[in-house]
DOZA-620061 format. One record per atom (N, C-alpha, C, O): z, y, x negated; chain; residue number from 1. Coordinates in steps of 0.02 Angstrom, whole numbers, plus 32768, in hexadecimal, padded with zeros to 4 digits. Last residue first. Example, Ala and Ser with C-alpha at 12.3 -4.5 7.8 and 13.67 -1.06 7.14 Angstrom:
<pts>
<z:8162 y:7F90 x:7D7E unit:A pos:2>
<z:8165 y:7FCB x:7D54 unit:A pos:2>
<z:818A y:8002 x:7D7B unit:A pos:2>
<z:8192 y:8039 x:7D62 unit:A pos:2>
<z:8186 y:7EE4 x:7D6C unit:A pos:1>
<z:8186 y:7F1F x:7D99 unit:A pos:1>
<z:8186 y:7F5B x:7D6C unit:A pos:1>
<z:81A7 y:7F5A x:7D38 unit:A pos:1>
</pts>
This chain:
<pts>
<z:82E6 y:7DE8 x:8265 unit:A pos:119>
<z:82EB y:7DCB x:829F unit:A pos:119>
<z:8325 y:7DDC x:82CA unit:A pos:119>
<z:832C y:7DC0 x:8301 unit:A pos:119>
<z:829A y:7E32 x:81D8 unit:A pos:118>
<z:82C9 y:7E16 x:81F0 unit:A pos:118>
<z:82D4 y:7E0C x:8245 unit:A pos:118>
<z:82C3 y:7E3F x:8263 unit:A pos:118>
<z:8264 y:7E94 x:815D unit:A pos:117>
<z:824B y:7E57 x:8185 unit:A pos:117>
<z:827A y:7E29 x:81A3 unit:A pos:117>
<z:8283 y:7DF4 x:8185 unit:A pos:117>
<z:824A y:7F24 x:813E unit:A pos:116>
<z:8287 y:7EE5 x:8141 unit:A pos:116>
<z:8261 y:7ED3 x:816E unit:A pos:116>
<z:8243 y:7EF2 x:819A unit:A pos:116>
<z:8204 y:7FA5 x:80CB unit:A pos:115>
<z:8203 y:7F7A x:8106 unit:A pos:115>
<z:8231 y:7F3B x:810D unit:A pos:115>
<z:823D y:7F1F x:80D8 unit:A pos:115>
<z:821F y:803C x:807D unit:A pos:114>
<z:823F y:8009 x:8095 unit:A pos:114>
<z:822D y:7FC8 x:80DB unit:A pos:114>
<z:824C y:7FC6 x:8110 unit:A pos:114>
<z:81AD y:808F x:802C unit:A pos:113>
<z:81B9 y:8092 x:8080 unit:A pos:113>
<z:81E1 y:8044 x:807E unit:A pos:113>
<z:81BC y:8013 x:807D unit:A pos:113>
<z:8185 y:8107 x:7FC0 unit:A pos:112>
<z:8191 y:80C2 x:7FD1 unit:A pos:112>
<z:81B9 y:80B7 x:8017 unit:A pos:112>
<z:81E2 y:80DF x:802D unit:A pos:112>
<z:8150 y:8189 x:7F77 unit:A pos:111>
<z:81BE y:817C x:7F7F unit:A pos:111>
<z:81BC y:813F x:7F86 unit:A pos:111>
<z:81E3 y:8121 x:7F61 unit:A pos:111>
<z:80C6 y:816D x:7F15 unit:A pos:110>
<z:80F7 y:818A x:7F4B unit:A pos:110>
<z:8123 y:816F x:7F4F unit:A pos:110>
<z:812C y:813A x:7F30 unit:A pos:110>
<z:808F y:8197 x:7E79 unit:A pos:109>
<z:80A8 y:816F x:7E9C unit:A pos:109>
<z:80D3 y:8198 x:7EDD unit:A pos:109>
<z:80F4 y:81CC x:7EDA unit:A pos:109>
<z:8001 y:81A7 x:7E08 unit:A pos:108>
<z:803A y:81C7 x:7E36 unit:A pos:108>
<z:8056 y:8184 x:7E68 unit:A pos:108>
<z:8039 y:814F x:7E75 unit:A pos:108>
<z:7FDD y:815A x:7DAB unit:A pos:107>
<z:7FED y:8198 x:7D85 unit:A pos:107>
<z:801F y:81B1 x:7DC7 unit:A pos:107>
<z:8057 y:81C8 x:7DBE unit:A pos:107>
<z:7FCD y:80C3 x:7D65 unit:A pos:106>
<z:7FD3 y:80DF x:7DAB unit:A pos:106>
<z:7FF1 y:8131 x:7D79 unit:A pos:106>
<z:800C y:813A x:7D43 unit:A pos:106>
<z:7F1C y:807F x:7D3E unit:A pos:105>
<z:7F58 y:809E x:7D17 unit:A pos:105>
<z:7F7B y:80C7 x:7D3D unit:A pos:105>
<z:7F5C y:80FB x:7D47 unit:A pos:105>
<z:7EA5 y:8041 x:7D48 unit:A pos:104>
<z:7ED7 y:803A x:7D7F unit:A pos:104>
<z:7F10 y:804C x:7D5C unit:A pos:104>
<z:7F3B y:8020 x:7D5C unit:A pos:104>
<z:7E4F y:809E x:7D0B unit:A pos:103>
<z:7E5A y:8055 x:7CF4 unit:A pos:103>
<z:7E98 y:8020 x:7CF8 unit:A pos:103>
<z:7EB1 y:7FF6 x:7CD3 unit:A pos:103>
<z:7E2D y:8119 x:7D54 unit:A pos:102>
<z:7E05 y:80C8 x:7D53 unit:A pos:102>
<z:7E15 y:8099 x:7D4C unit:A pos:102>
<z:7E03 y:8067 x:7D6B unit:A pos:102>
<z:7ED1 y:8141 x:7D86 unit:A pos:101>
<z:7EA1 y:813A x:7D74 unit:A pos:101>
<z:7E70 y:8107 x:7D71 unit:A pos:101>
<z:7E7D y:80CE x:7D86 unit:A pos:101>
<z:7F28 y:80FA x:7E30 unit:A pos:100>
<z:7F18 y:810D x:7E01 unit:A pos:100>
<z:7EEA y:8135 x:7DDF unit:A pos:100>
<z:7ECA y:8158 x:7E06 unit:A pos:100>
<z:7FAC y:8143 x:7EAF unit:A pos:99>
<z:7F64 y:814D x:7E95 unit:A pos:99>
<z:7F73 y:8138 x:7E43 unit:A pos:99>
<z:7FA0 y:814C x:7E1E unit:A pos:99>
<z:7FFA y:80D0 x:7F28 unit:A pos:98>
<z:7FFF y:80EE x:7ED2 unit:A pos:98>
<z:7FBC y:810C x:7ED4 unit:A pos:98>
<z:7F91 y:80F2 x:7EF8 unit:A pos:98>
<z:808F y:80A5 x:7F93 unit:A pos:97>
<z:803D y:80BD x:7F78 unit:A pos:97>
<z:803C y:80DE x:7F51 unit:A pos:97>
<z:8067 y:8108 x:7F45 unit:A pos:97>
<z:80F1 y:8030 x:7FA0 unit:A pos:96>
<z:80E8 y:8059 x:7F8B unit:A pos:96>
<z:8098 y:8059 x:7F8B unit:A pos:96>
<z:8070 y:802A x:7F86 unit:A pos:96>
<z:818D y:7FE2 x:7FED unit:A pos:95>
<z:813F y:7FF2 x:7FF7 unit:A pos:95>
<z:811A y:8027 x:7FDB unit:A pos:95>
<z:811F y:805A x:7FFE unit:A pos:95>
<z:8210 y:7F6B x:7FD0 unit:A pos:94>
<z:81E6 y:7FB2 x:7FD4 unit:A pos:94>
<z:81AA y:7FA5 x:7FCF unit:A pos:94>
<z:8190 y:7F73 x:7FB7 unit:A pos:94>
<z:820F y:7EDC x:804A unit:A pos:93>
<z:8209 y:7F0F x:800B unit:A pos:93>
<z:8217 y:7F5A x:800B unit:A pos:93>
<z:8227 y:7F7D x:803B unit:A pos:93>
<z:81FA y:7E48 x:8085 unit:A pos:92>
<z:8211 y:7E81 x:8078 unit:A pos:92>
<z:8230 y:7EA7 x:8044 unit:A pos:92>
<z:825E y:7E98 x:801D unit:A pos:92>
<z:81A7 y:7DDA x:8092 unit:A pos:91>
<z:819A y:7E16 x:8087 unit:A pos:91>
<z:81C5 y:7E60 x:8094 unit:A pos:91>
<z:81B3 y:7E98 x:80A5 unit:A pos:91>
<z:8219 y:7D83 x:80AC unit:A pos:90>
<z:8200 y:7D73 x:8059 unit:A pos:90>
<z:81E2 y:7DB1 x:804F unit:A pos:90>
<z:81EE y:7DCE x:801B unit:A pos:90>
<z:8222 y:7D5F x:811C unit:A pos:89>
<z:8254 y:7D96 x:8109 unit:A pos:89>
<z:823F y:7D95 x:80B9 unit:A pos:89>
<z:8265 y:7DAE x:8090 unit:A pos:89>
<z:816F y:7D8C x:8149 unit:A pos:88>
<z:8194 y:7D57 x:814B unit:A pos:88>
<z:81D6 y:7D7D x:8131 unit:A pos:88>
<z:81CE y:7DBA x:812B unit:A pos:88>
<z:80D8 y:7DA2 x:81A9 unit:A pos:87>
<z:8113 y:7DB7 x:8183 unit:A pos:87>
<z:813C y:7D96 x:8193 unit:A pos:87>
<z:8145 y:7D7E x:81CB unit:A pos:87>
<z:8045 y:7DA9 x:81D7 unit:A pos:86>
<z:8085 y:7D65 x:81D7 unit:A pos:86>
<z:80B0 y:7D6A x:81B0 unit:A pos:86>
<z:80B8 y:7D3A x:818B unit:A pos:86>
<z:7FF6 y:7E32 x:8183 unit:A pos:85>
<z:8002 y:7E04 x:81BB unit:A pos:85>
<z:8035 y:7DBE x:81B5 unit:A pos:85>
<z:8041 y:7DAA x:817C unit:A pos:85>
<z:7FEE y:7ECB x:814B unit:A pos:84>
<z:8005 y:7E8F x:814D unit:A pos:84>
<z:8016 y:7E5A x:8183 unit:A pos:84>
<z:8045 y:7E60 x:81A9 unit:A pos:84>
<z:7FA8 y:7F50 x:8135 unit:A pos:83>
<z:7FA5 y:7F3B x:8166 unit:A pos:83>
<z:7FC7 y:7EF3 x:8151 unit:A pos:83>
<z:7F95 y:7EDB x:8136 unit:A pos:83>
<z:7F9C y:7FF5 x:8105 unit:A pos:82>
<z:7FA1 y:7FC1 x:80EB unit:A pos:82>
<z:7FB2 y:7F90 x:8139 unit:A pos:82>
<z:7FC6 y:7FAC x:816C unit:A pos:82>
<z:7F3A y:808E x:80F0 unit:A pos:81>
<z:7F6E y:8057 x:8113 unit:A pos:81>
<z:7F61 y:801C x:80E5 unit:A pos:81>
<z:7F38 y:8010 x:80B9 unit:A pos:81>
<z:7F23 y:8140 x:80BB unit:A pos:80>
<z:7F17 y:80F8 x:80AA unit:A pos:80>
<z:7F39 y:80C2 x:80CD unit:A pos:80>
<z:7F74 y:80D2 x:80C3 unit:A pos:80>
<z:7EE1 y:81D1 x:80E9 unit:A pos:79>
<z:7F0E y:81A6 x:80DA unit:A pos:79>
<z:7EFD y:815C x:80C4 unit:A pos:79>
<z:7EC2 y:8149 x:80BF unit:A pos:79>
<z:7E8D y:8252 x:8107 unit:A pos:78>
<z:7EB0 y:8245 x:80C6 unit:A pos:78>
<z:7EE5 y:8213 x:80C6 unit:A pos:78>
<z:7F18 y:8220 x:80A6 unit:A pos:78>
<z:7E4D y:825C x:8184 unit:A pos:77>
<z:7E9C y:8263 x:8180 unit:A pos:77>
<z:7ED0 y:8250 x:812F unit:A pos:77>
<z:7F0B y:8247 x:8123 unit:A pos:77>
<z:7DDB y:823D x:8163 unit:A pos:76>
<z:7DFB y:8268 x:8190 unit:A pos:76>
<z:7E38 y:828C x:819B unit:A pos:76>
<z:7E4B y:82C2 x:81B2 unit:A pos:76>
<z:7DE2 y:81AB x:812F unit:A pos:75>
<z:7DD5 y:81E7 x:8101 unit:A pos:75>
<z:7DDF y:8230 x:8122 unit:A pos:75>
<z:7DEB y:825E x:80FB unit:A pos:75>
<z:7E47 y:813F x:8139 unit:A pos:74>
<z:7E37 y:8158 x:8157 unit:A pos:74>
<z:7E1E y:81B1 x:813C unit:A pos:74>
<z:7E41 y:81E3 x:8139 unit:A pos:74>
<z:7E3F y:809C x:8100 unit:A pos:73>
<z:7E59 y:80E1 x:80ED unit:A pos:73>
<z:7E2E y:80F2 x:8151 unit:A pos:73>
<z:7E14 y:80D3 x:8180 unit:A pos:73>
<z:7E97 y:7FEF x:80D9 unit:A pos:72>
<z:7E63 y:801D x:80F8 unit:A pos:72>
<z:7E6A y:8059 x:80EA unit:A pos:72>
<z:7E9B y:8063 x:80C5 unit:A pos:72>
<z:7EB8 y:7F4F x:80BE unit:A pos:71>
<z:7EAF y:7F95 x:80B4 unit:A pos:71>
<z:7E8A y:7FAA x:80C1 unit:A pos:71>
<z:7E53 y:7F8F x:80C0 unit:A pos:71>
<z:7F22 y:7EB5 x:80EE unit:A pos:70>
<z:7ED7 y:7EDA x:80FD unit:A pos:70>
<z:7EED y:7F2C x:80D3 unit:A pos:70>
<z:7F28 y:7F3E x:80CC unit:A pos:70>
<z:7F57 y:7E17 x:80CC unit:A pos:69>
<z:7F4A y:7E55 x:80C3 unit:A pos:69>
<z:7F11 y:7E81 x:80DA unit:A pos:69>
<z:7ED7 y:7E6D x:80D7 unit:A pos:69>
<z:7F44 y:7D80 x:80CB unit:A pos:68>
<z:7F69 y:7D9F x:810B unit:A pos:68>
<z:7F8C y:7E12 x:80F4 unit:A pos:68>
<z:7FBA y:7E37 x:8106 unit:A pos:68>
<z:7EF7 y:7D60 x:805F unit:A pos:67>
<z:7EE9 y:7D49 x:80AD unit:A pos:67>
<z:7F2C y:7D56 x:80EC unit:A pos:67>
<z:7F39 y:7D3D x:8123 unit:A pos:67>
<z:7F28 y:7DA4 x:7FF6 unit:A pos:66>
<z:7EF5 y:7DA7 x:8016 unit:A pos:66>
<z:7EE7 y:7D93 x:806D unit:A pos:66>
<z:7ED5 y:7DB2 x:809F unit:A pos:66>
<z:7FA1 y:7D74 x:7FB0 unit:A pos:65>
<z:7FAB y:7D90 x:7FF2 unit:A pos:65>
<z:7F7E y:7DB6 x:801D unit:A pos:65>
<z:7F8D y:7DD8 x:804D unit:A pos:65>
<z:7F7C y:7D48 x:7F34 unit:A pos:64>
<z:7FA8 y:7D27 x:7F5D unit:A pos:64>
<z:7FC5 y:7D4F x:7F90 unit:A pos:64>
<z:8002 y:7D4C x:7F9A unit:A pos:64>
<z:7F11 y:7D95 x:7F19 unit:A pos:63>
<z:7EFF y:7D67 x:7F3D unit:A pos:63>
<z:7F36 y:7D45 x:7F44 unit:A pos:63>
<z:7F28 y:7D11 x:7F62 unit:A pos:63>
<z:7F0B y:7E41 x:7F3E unit:A pos:62>
<z:7F2A y:7E00 x:7F06 unit:A pos:62>
<z:7F2E y:7DC9 x:7F2E unit:A pos:62>
<z:7F4C y:7DCC x:7F63 unit:A pos:62>
<z:7E74 y:7E81 x:7F54 unit:A pos:61>
<z:7EAB y:7E7B x:7F6F unit:A pos:61>
<z:7EDB y:7E38 x:7F48 unit:A pos:61>
<z:7EC0 y:7E02 x:7F3A unit:A pos:61>
<z:7E1C y:7F0F x:7F58 unit:A pos:60>
<z:7E28 y:7EDC x:7F22 unit:A pos:60>
<z:7E59 y:7ECB x:7F3A unit:A pos:60>
<z:7E81 y:7EFA x:7F40 unit:A pos:60>
<z:7D85 y:7F71 x:7F8D unit:A pos:59>
<z:7DC4 y:7F60 x:7F8D unit:A pos:59>
<z:7DD2 y:7F20 x:7F58 unit:A pos:59>
<z:7DA6 y:7F04 x:7F37 unit:A pos:59>
<z:7D1A y:801A x:7F9A unit:A pos:58>
<z:7D25 y:7FB7 x:7F87 unit:A pos:58>
<z:7D81 y:7FB8 x:7F76 unit:A pos:58>
<z:7DA8 y:7FE2 x:7F62 unit:A pos:58>
<z:7D1D y:80A3 x:7FB0 unit:A pos:57>
<z:7D42 y:8070 x:7FF2 unit:A pos:57>
<z:7D39 y:8020 x:7FD5 unit:A pos:57>
<z:7D4E y:7FF0 x:7FF5 unit:A pos:57>
<z:7D0A y:80F5 x:7F50 unit:A pos:56>
<z:7CC5 y:80E5 x:7F80 unit:A pos:56>
<z:7CF3 y:80AA x:7FAC unit:A pos:56>
<z:7CCF y:8083 x:7FCA unit:A pos:56>
<z:7D89 y:80FD x:7F0C unit:A pos:55>
<z:7D8A y:812A x:7F2F unit:A pos:55>
<z:7D3F y:8127 x:7F63 unit:A pos:55>
<z:7D39 y:814D x:7F92 unit:A pos:55>
<z:7DCE y:8040 x:7F33 unit:A pos:54>
<z:7DBA y:8074 x:7F08 unit:A pos:54>
<z:7DB3 y:80BE x:7F24 unit:A pos:54>
<z:7DD6 y:80C7 x:7F56 unit:A pos:54>
<z:7E67 y:800A x:7F3E unit:A pos:53>
<z:7E3A y:800E x:7F63 unit:A pos:53>
<z:7E15 y:8059 x:7F50 unit:A pos:53>
<z:7E2B y:8091 x:7F57 unit:A pos:53>
<z:7ED5 y:7F84 x:7F36 unit:A pos:52>
<z:7EB7 y:7FB5 x:7F2D unit:A pos:52>
<z:7E7A y:7FB3 x:7F4D unit:A pos:52>
<z:7E5D y:7F86 x:7F6A unit:A pos:52>
<z:7F6F y:7F1A x:7F62 unit:A pos:51>
<z:7F37 y:7F34 x:7F61 unit:A pos:51>
<z:7F1E y:7F57 x:7F46 unit:A pos:51>
<z:7F49 y:7F69 x:7F1E unit:A pos:51>
<z:7FED y:7EFC x:7F2E unit:A pos:50>
<z:7FD7 y:7EDA x:7F56 unit:A pos:50>
<z:7F87 y:7ED9 x:7F57 unit:A pos:50>
<z:7F65 y:7EA7 x:7F4E unit:A pos:50>
<z:804D y:7ED4 x:7E9F unit:A pos:49>
<z:801A y:7EE6 x:7E9B unit:A pos:49>
<z:7FF2 y:7ECE x:7EED unit:A pos:49>
<z:7FDB y:7E95 x:7EEF unit:A pos:49>
<z:80E4 y:7EC3 x:7E98 unit:A pos:48>
<z:80CF y:7EAA x:7E89 unit:A pos:48>
<z:8098 y:7EC4 x:7EB9 unit:A pos:48>
<z:80A7 y:7ECC x:7EF4 unit:A pos:48>
<z:817C y:7EE7 x:7E17 unit:A pos:47>
<z:8146 y:7EFF x:7E41 unit:A pos:47>
<z:8106 y:7ED1 x:7E4A unit:A pos:47>
<z:80EE y:7EB7 x:7E18 unit:A pos:47>
<z:8213 y:7E79 x:7E1C unit:A pos:46>
<z:81E1 y:7EAC x:7DFA unit:A pos:46>
<z:81B9 y:7EC2 x:7E2E unit:A pos:46>
<z:81C8 y:7EB8 x:7E69 unit:A pos:46>
<z:82B1 y:7E6A x:7E77 unit:A pos:45>
<z:8262 y:7E54 x:7E57 unit:A pos:45>
<z:824C y:7E9E x:7E3E unit:A pos:45>
<z:8260 y:7ED8 x:7E44 unit:A pos:45>
<z:8300 y:7EA1 x:7ED7 unit:A pos:44>
<z:8320 y:7E7B x:7E91 unit:A pos:44>
<z:82F5 y:7E68 x:7E6A unit:A pos:44>
<z:8308 y:7E51 x:7E35 unit:A pos:44>
<z:8291 y:7E95 x:7F51 unit:A pos:43>
<z:82D8 y:7E95 x:7F3C unit:A pos:43>
<z:82ED y:7E74 x:7EF5 unit:A pos:43>
<z:82E9 y:7E39 x:7EE4 unit:A pos:43>
<z:81EA y:7EC4 x:7F20 unit:A pos:42>
<z:8215 y:7E8B x:7F4C unit:A pos:42>
<z:8262 y:7EA4 x:7F2B unit:A pos:42>
<z:8268 y:7EC2 x:7EF5 unit:A pos:42>
<z:818C y:7F40 x:7F28 unit:A pos:41>
<z:81BE y:7F28 x:7EF9 unit:A pos:41>
<z:81E7 y:7F0B x:7F2A unit:A pos:41>
<z:8202 y:7F2A x:7F58 unit:A pos:41>
<z:80E3 y:7F51 x:7F31 unit:A pos:40>
<z:812B y:7F48 x:7F4E unit:A pos:40>
<z:8151 y:7F2F x:7F22 unit:A pos:40>
<z:813B y:7F09 x:7EF6 unit:A pos:40>
<z:8048 y:7FBB x:7F4E unit:A pos:39>
<z:8078 y:7F98 x:7F29 unit:A pos:39>
<z:80AA y:7F83 x:7F2D unit:A pos:39>
<z:80C6 y:7FB9 x:7F2F unit:A pos:39>
<z:7F9B y:7FF8 x:7F5E unit:A pos:38>
<z:7FDB y:7FD3 x:7F79 unit:A pos:38>
<z:8011 y:7FAB x:7F57 unit:A pos:38>
<z:7FFF y:7F73 x:7F44 unit:A pos:38>
<z:7F44 y:807A x:7F19 unit:A pos:37>
<z:7F55 y:802B x:7F1E unit:A pos:37>
<z:7F96 y:8030 x:7F3A unit:A pos:37>
<z:7FBF y:805E x:7F33 unit:A pos:37>
<z:7EB1 y:80B0 x:7EF4 unit:A pos:36>
<z:7EE6 y:80BD x:7F2F unit:A pos:36>
<z:7F10 y:807F x:7F3A unit:A pos:36>
<z:7EFD y:8054 x:7F62 unit:A pos:36>
<z:7E5C y:80FD x:7E7B unit:A pos:35>
<z:7E6C y:80BD x:7E90 unit:A pos:35>
<z:7EA9 y:80C9 x:7EC7 unit:A pos:35>
<z:7ED0 y:80F6 x:7EB7 unit:A pos:35>
<z:7DCF y:8179 x:7E3A unit:A pos:34>
<z:7E0B y:8176 x:7E51 unit:A pos:34>
<z:7E25 y:811F x:7E72 unit:A pos:34>
<z:7DF3 y:8100 x:7E84 unit:A pos:34>
<z:7D57 y:8199 x:7E1D unit:A pos:33>
<z:7D75 y:8165 x:7DE8 unit:A pos:33>
<z:7DB6 y:8161 x:7DF5 unit:A pos:33>
<z:7DDC y:814A x:7DCA unit:A pos:33>
<z:7D4C y:8217 x:7E8F unit:A pos:32>
<z:7D32 y:81F5 x:7E79 unit:A pos:32>
<z:7D54 y:81D4 x:7E37 unit:A pos:32>
<z:7D72 y:81FE x:7E16 unit:A pos:32>
<z:7DA8 y:8228 x:7F22 unit:A pos:31>
<z:7DA8 y:823E x:7EF8 unit:A pos:31>
<z:7D8A y:821A x:7EC8 unit:A pos:31>
<z:7DAB y:81E5 x:7EC5 unit:A pos:31>
<z:7DCB y:8205 x:7FA3 unit:A pos:30>
<z:7DA2 y:81E4 x:7F97 unit:A pos:30>
<z:7D6F y:81FF x:7F48 unit:A pos:30>
<z:7D34 y:81F3 x:7F39 unit:A pos:30>
<z:7E4C y:821E x:7FC4 unit:A pos:29>
<z:7E3D y:81DC x:7FBA unit:A pos:29>
<z:7DF5 y:81D5 x:7FA4 unit:A pos:29>
<z:7DE4 y:819D x:7F90 unit:A pos:29>
<z:7E67 y:82CB x:7F7A unit:A pos:28>
<z:7E4C y:82A5 x:7FA9 unit:A pos:28>
<z:7E38 y:8260 x:7F8A unit:A pos:28>
<z:7E1F y:8258 x:7F52 unit:A pos:28>
<z:7F03 y:833C x:7F6E unit:A pos:27>
<z:7EDC y:831C x:7F5A unit:A pos:27>
<z:7EAD y:82E7 x:7F80 unit:A pos:27>
<z:7ECC y:82D0 x:7FB0 unit:A pos:27>
<z:7F76 y:8366 x:7FB9 unit:A pos:26>
<z:7F64 y:8376 x:7F5C unit:A pos:26>
<z:7F16 y:8352 x:7F57 unit:A pos:26>
<z:7EF8 y:8360 x:7F23 unit:A pos:26>
<z:7FB2 y:82C2 x:7FFB unit:A pos:25>
<z:7F95 y:8300 x:8016 unit:A pos:25>
<z:7F8F y:832C x:7FBF unit:A pos:25>
<z:7FA4 y:830E x:7F8E unit:A pos:25>
<z:7FA9 y:8234 x:805D unit:A pos:24>
<z:7F98 y:8246 x:801A unit:A pos:24>
<z:7F75 y:82A3 x:8027 unit:A pos:24>
<z:7F44 y:82BA x:8045 unit:A pos:24>
<z:7FF8 y:81BE x:80B2 unit:A pos:23>
<z:7FE3 y:81FA x:80B1 unit:A pos:23>
<z:7FD3 y:821B x:806D unit:A pos:23>
<z:8002 y:8217 x:8045 unit:A pos:23>
<z:8000 y:8117 x:80D9 unit:A pos:22>
<z:7FF2 y:8141 x:8091 unit:A pos:22>
<z:7FEF y:817D x:80A3 unit:A pos:22>
<z:7FB7 y:8171 x:80B9 unit:A pos:22>
<z:803A y:809C x:8150 unit:A pos:21>
<z:800B y:80D9 x:813A unit:A pos:21>
<z:801D y:810C x:8106 unit:A pos:21>
<z:8052 y:812B x:8110 unit:A pos:21>
<z:8040 y:8005 x:8177 unit:A pos:20>
<z:8067 y:8037 x:814F unit:A pos:20>
<z:801B y:806B x:8138 unit:A pos:20>
<z:7FE4 y:8061 x:811D unit:A pos:20>
<z:8067 y:7F7F x:81DA unit:A pos:19>
<z:8042 y:7FA9 x:81D3 unit:A pos:19>
<z:8071 y:7FEE x:81A3 unit:A pos:19>
<z:80AB y:8000 x:81AB unit:A pos:19>
<z:808F y:7EDB x:81F2 unit:A pos:18>
<z:80AD y:7F19 x:81DD unit:A pos:18>
<z:806B y:7F40 x:81C3 unit:A pos:18>
<z:8042 y:7F25 x:819E unit:A pos:18>
<z:80AF y:7E48 x:8274 unit:A pos:17>
<z:8074 y:7E7F x:8238 unit:A pos:17>
<z:8095 y:7EC8 x:8241 unit:A pos:17>
<z:80AB y:7EE6 x:8272 unit:A pos:17>
<z:8113 y:7DBB x:8279 unit:A pos:16>
<z:80F6 y:7E08 x:8299 unit:A pos:16>
<z:80D2 y:7E22 x:826C unit:A pos:16>
<z:80D9 y:7E0C x:8233 unit:A pos:16>
<z:8158 y:7D56 x:8252 unit:A pos:15>
<z:811D y:7D3C x:825C unit:A pos:15>
<z:80ED y:7D7F x:827F unit:A pos:15>
<z:80B5 y:7D79 x:8298 unit:A pos:15>
<z:81F4 y:7DCC x:8251 unit:A pos:14>
<z:81B7 y:7D74 x:8235 unit:A pos:14>
<z:818B y:7D68 x:8264 unit:A pos:14>
<z:8199 y:7D71 x:82A0 unit:A pos:14>
<z:81FB y:7E61 x:8284 unit:A pos:13>
<z:8207 y:7E27 x:828A unit:A pos:13>
<z:81CD y:7DEE x:827C unit:A pos:13>
<z:8194 y:7DE6 x:8292 unit:A pos:13>
<z:821C y:7EFA x:822C unit:A pos:12>
<z:81DF y:7EBC x:8250 unit:A pos:12>
<z:8203 y:7EA2 x:824C unit:A pos:12>
<z:8232 y:7EAB x:8225 unit:A pos:12>
<z:824A y:7FA2 x:81F5 unit:A pos:11>
<z:825F y:7F5B x:8217 unit:A pos:11>
<z:8222 y:7F2D x:8232 unit:A pos:11>
<z:81F6 y:7F4C x:824F unit:A pos:11>
<z:81F4 y:7FF2 x:81D6 unit:A pos:10>
<z:8227 y:7FFB x:81B6 unit:A pos:10>
<z:824A y:7FB1 x:81C6 unit:A pos:10>
<z:8262 y:7F90 x:8198 unit:A pos:10>
<z:817A y:8034 x:81EA unit:A pos:9>
<z:8192 y:8030 x:8221 unit:A pos:9>
<z:81CE y:8018 x:8208 unit:A pos:9>
<z:81F7 y:802F x:8230 unit:A pos:9>
<z:814B y:80B1 x:8185 unit:A pos:8>
<z:8136 y:806C x:81A4 unit:A pos:8>
<z:8165 y:807F x:81CA unit:A pos:8>
<z:817C y:80B7 x:81D3 unit:A pos:8>
<z:80F0 y:811D x:810C unit:A pos:7>
<z:811A y:8118 x:8134 unit:A pos:7>
<z:8104 y:80C6 x:8167 unit:A pos:7>
<z:80CE y:80AA x:816C unit:A pos:7>
<z:80E9 y:8172 x:8063 unit:A pos:6>
<z:80E4 y:8141 x:808E unit:A pos:6>
<z:80FE y:8135 x:80D0 unit:A pos:6>
<z:8137 y:814B x:80CF unit:A pos:6>
<z:8092 y:81F1 x:801A unit:A pos:5>
<z:80C2 y:81E2 x:804D unit:A pos:5>
<z:80A8 y:81A6 x:8067 unit:A pos:5>
<z:806F y:819B x:807B unit:A pos:5>
<z:805B y:823F x:7F7C unit:A pos:4>
<z:805A y:8203 x:7FB1 unit:A pos:4>
<z:80A2 y:8207 x:7FD3 unit:A pos:4>
<z:80D8 y:8217 x:7FB9 unit:A pos:4>
<z:800A y:82C6 x:7F4A unit:A pos:3>
<z:8045 y:82AD x:7F4B unit:A pos:3>
<z:8040 y:8283 x:7F92 unit:A pos:3>
<z:802B y:8296 x:7FC8 unit:A pos:3>
<z:7FCE y:8318 x:7EC5 unit:A pos:2>
<z:7FB9 y:82F8 x:7EF2 unit:A pos:2>
<z:8005 y:82E4 x:7EF8 unit:A pos:2>
<z:8031 y:82E8 x:7ECC unit:A pos:2>
<z:7FC8 y:83D0 x:7EB1 unit:A pos:1>
<z:7FD1 y:839D x:7E87 unit:A pos:1>
<z:7FCC y:835D x:7ECC unit:A pos:1>
<z:7FC8 y:8374 x:7F05 unit:A pos:1>
</pts>
């Protein structure tokens, strides 16, 4: 059974960058025909797709966040990473990593990690 565990700093000051990690167990992030996504839930709002990475390393970014977002992976650690720069209080959210199938349908979620942007 694949499990995803997000981790991050929790509290970040405005204008700084935040780096999050998703540790995957029970499966490989290079498994064919899978995508690995970063998604966030803003307070009182729905979910926002941030970016995703295909098993071969190809990436997609939400155009609204692309200029401030970078995703990467460490295949030796079976980890994914998200970096969001120039954060503002509007970036306060619970950040999730998720696995999807080849049709981008999510089949596994992490529990999420809360990021608060505040001075």
